[in-house]
C-alpha positions in Angstrom: -121.1 -63.8 -152.6 -121.9 -67.2 -151.4 -118.2 -67.8 -150.7 -118.0 -64.6 -148.6 -121.0 -65.6 -146.5 -119.5 -69.0 -145.9 -116.2 -67.4 -144.9 -118.0 -65.1 -142.4 -120.0 -68.1 -140.9 -116.8 -70.0 -140.5 -115.1 -67.1 -138.8 -118.2 -66.7 -136.5 -117.9 -70.4 -135.5 -114.1 -70.3 -134.9 -113.7 -66.8 -133.2 -113.4 -67.1 -129.4 -116.2 -65.6 -127.4 -113.8 -63.2 -125.6 -112.7 -61.7 -128.9 -116.3 -61.3 -130.0 -116.9 -59.2 -126.9 -113.6 -57.3 -127.1 -113.9 -56.1 -130.6 -117.1 -53.9 -130.2 -115.8 -52.7 -126.8 -112.6 -51.5 -128.5 -114.7 -49.9 -131.3 -116.8 -48.0 -128.9 -113.8 -46.9 -126.9 -112.1 -45.6 -130.0 -115.3 -43.6 -130.8 -115.3 -42.3 -127.3 -111.7 -41.2 -127.4 -112.3 -39.4 -130.8 -115.4 -37.7 -129.3 -113.6 -36.5 -126.2 -110.5 -35.4 -128.1 -112.7 -33.5 -130.6 -114.6 -31.8 -127.7 -111.3 -30.8 -125.9 -109.9 -29.5 -129.2 -113.1 -27.5 -129.9 -112.9 -26.0 -126.4 -109.2 -25.1 -126.7 -109.5 -23.6 -130.1 -112.5 -21.5 -129.2 -110.9 -20.3 -126.0 -107.8 -19.4 -128.0 -109.5 -17.5 -130.8 -112.2 -16.0 -128.6 -114.1 -17.1 -125.5 -114.3 -20.6 -124.3 -117.5 -22.6 -124.8 -119.8 -21.8 -121.9 -119.6 -25.2 -120.1 -118.2 -26.4 -116.9 -118.2 -22.9 -115.3 -116.6 -21.3 -118.3 -119.5 -19.1 -119.1 -117.7 -15.8 -118.4 -120.2 -15.0 -115.7 -119.2 -14.9 -112.0 -121.6 -15.0 -109.1 -120.9 -12.2 -106.7 -121.2 -12.3 -102.9 -124.1 -9.8 -103.1 -126.4 -9.7 -106.1 -125.8 -6.1 -107.3 -128.1 -5.0 -110.0 -126.5 -2.9 -112.7 -129.9 -2.6 -114.5 -131.5 -0.7 -111.6 -128.5 1.6 -111.0 -127.2 2.2 -114.6 -130.2 1.2 -116.7 -133.1 3.5 -117.7 -136.0 1.1 -118.1 -138.3 -0.4 -115.6 -136.9 -3.4 -113.7 -137.7 -5.9 -111.0 -135.8 -5.6 -107.8 -135.0 -8.4 -105.3 -138.5 -8.2 -103.8 -140.3 -8.4 -107.1 -141.3 -4.7 -107.1 -141.1 -2.8 -110.3 -138.6 0.1 -110.1 -137.4 2.7 -112.5 -133.7 2.5 -113.5 -131.6 5.5 -112.3 -129.4 5.8 -115.4 -126.4 6.5 -113.3 -123.1 7.1 -115.1 -120.4 4.5 -114.8 -117.9 7.0 -113.3 -120.3 7.7 -110.5 -119.2 4.4 -108.8 -116.1 3.6 -110.7 -114.5 6.9 -110.0 -110.8 6.3 -110.8 -111.5 5.0 -114.4 -110.7 8.5 -115.9 -107.6 9.1 -113.9 -105.9 5.9 -113.1 -105.0 2.4 -114.4 -107.9 0.6 -112.9 -111.6 1.5 -112.8 -111.9 1.2 -109.0 -114.5 -0.5 -106.9 -116.5 1.7 -104.5 -116.0 0.9 -100.8 -119.0 -0.5 -99.0 -119.5 2.9 -97.2 -120.0 4.5 -100.5 -122.9 2.1 -101.2 -124.3 2.6 -97.7 -124.3 6.3 -98.0 -127.5 5.9 -100.1 -128.7 2.6 -98.9 -128.8 3.4 -95.2 -131.9 5.3 -96.2 -132.9 4.2 -99.7 -134.5 0.7 -100.1 -136.8 -1.5 -98.1 -135.6 -3.3 -94.9 -136.9 -6.6 -96.3 -134.4 -6.6 -99.1 -131.7 -9.3 -98.5 -129.0 -7.7 -100.7 -129.5 -4.3 -99.0 -129.4 -6.0 -95.6 -126.0 -7.5 -96.5 -124.9 -4.1 -97.7 -125.9 -2.4 -94.4 -124.4 -5.1 -92.3 -121.1 -4.9 -94.2 -121.1 -1.1 -93.7 -121.9 -1.3 -90.0 -125.2 0.5 -90.5 -126.8 -2.5 -88.8 -125.1 -5.1 -86.7 -121.7 -4.7 -85.1 -119.4 -6.4 -87.7 -118.5 -4.0 -90.4 -116.4 -5.7 -93.1 -115.4 -5.2 -96.7 -117.2 -6.9 -99.5 -115.0 -9.4 -101.5 -116.4 -8.6 -104.9 -115.0 -11.1 -107.5 -113.2 -9.9 -110.5 -114.9 -10.5 -113.9 -112.4 -9.2 -116.6 -108.9 -10.3 -116.1 -105.8 -9.7 -118.2 -102.7 -11.9 -118.0 -100.1 -10.7 -115.4 -97.7 -9.6 -118.1 -100.2 -7.3 -119.7 -100.3 -3.6 -118.5 -103.7 -2.1 -119.3 -104.4 1.5 -118.2 -108.0 2.7 -118.3 -107.3 6.4 -118.3 -105.8 7.0 -121.9 -108.5 4.7 -123.4 -111.3 6.6 -121.7 -109.9 9.9 -122.6 -109.4 9.0 -126.3 -112.7 7.4 -126.8 -114.6 10.2 -125.1 -113.0 12.7 -127.4 -113.5 10.4 -130.4 -116.8 8.6 -130.1 -116.6 7.7 -133.8 -113.8 5.2 -132.9 -116.4 3.2 -130.8 -117.1 0.6 -133.3 -118.2 -2.5 -131.4 -120.5 -1.0 -128.6 -123.1 -3.7 -128.0 -125.3 -1.1 -126.3 -125.5 1.2 -129.2 -124.5 4.1 -127.0 -121.5 6.0 -128.3 -121.4 9.0 -126.1 -120.4 9.5 -122.5 -118.8 7.0 -120.2 -121.5 4.3 -120.8 -120.7 4.3 -124.5 -116.9 4.3 -123.9 -117.0 1.5 -121.3 -119.4 -0.6 -123.5 -116.6 -0.8 -126.1 -114.9 -3.5 -124.1 -117.4 -4.4 -121.4 -120.7 -4.5 -123.4 -124.0 -3.1 -122.3 -123.5 -3.6 -118.5 -126.6 -1.6 -117.8 -128.8 -4.4 -119.3 -127.1 -7.2 -117.4 -129.8 -8.3 -114.9 -127.9 -10.4 -112.4 -124.2 -10.5 -112.9 -121.7 -8.8 -115.1 -120.6 -11.1 -117.9 -117.6 -10.8 -120.2 -118.9 -10.2 -123.7 -115.7 -9.4 -125.5 -112.8 -11.9 -125.9 -110.3 -9.2 -125.0 -107.6 -11.1 -126.9 -104.3 -9.6 -128.1 -105.5 -9.4 -131.6 -108.5 -7.4 -130.7 -106.4 -4.8 -128.9 -103.7 -4.6 -131.6 -106.4 -4.1 -134.3 -108.0 -1.3 -132.3 -104.6 0.4 -131.8 -103.9 0.2 -135.6 -107.3 1.5 -136.5 -106.8 4.6 -134.2 -103.0 5.2 -134.8 -102.1 4.1 -131.3 -98.7 2.5 -130.6 -98.5 -1.2 -131.3 -94.9 -1.8 -130.0 -94.6 -4.6 -127.4 -93.6 -2.2 -124.6 -96.8 -0.3 -124.8 -98.8 -3.2 -123.3 -96.3 -5.6 -122.0 -94.0 -5.5 -119.0 
């Protein structure tokens, strides 16, 4: 032990100062590289298997140009509107606004005139979101323009997803709805929540709650005797 201590003291005396400084720097740098590499790998693995870690904007939630409240329109509870007033949810069916979901490939986004049909009368003038809706529809002001709603759920370009057969099947077979986060298994709200979650409870923006990966789709098809050949979903 004494010999070891003497050896260390000798090394301390003979080691150049620059090397004494460099060694801890290299050690810390190595630890930093390991930490960054581990964080990147964790992010990639989670994004590949499910949804990415909600950091740096990867929180699966997109801020819309106008804060549309699904809770007030689709929910059934008492909610707070943009002015802080307590209002009763309308409990509107998803298909009231997304009218092509039962007949076409996409669900469809209602035009601004559809929103203004109600809100040119309904809602207080002091509401900023409703003012934006009315201006976009030309109810007030002289510059009518479409609203550039931002897409939340996106499939790769080589994936062909058609809403109509999924809505039709799950409506006729509610027992097949196994991962509804809302607990609702009847009607369009239950069917849509299979993939989109309980949108009626999302207070500010719609968030993607399901990973919507290929494995999830294939497992659902297998469980319900739907085709699993490549051409069913891929171009």
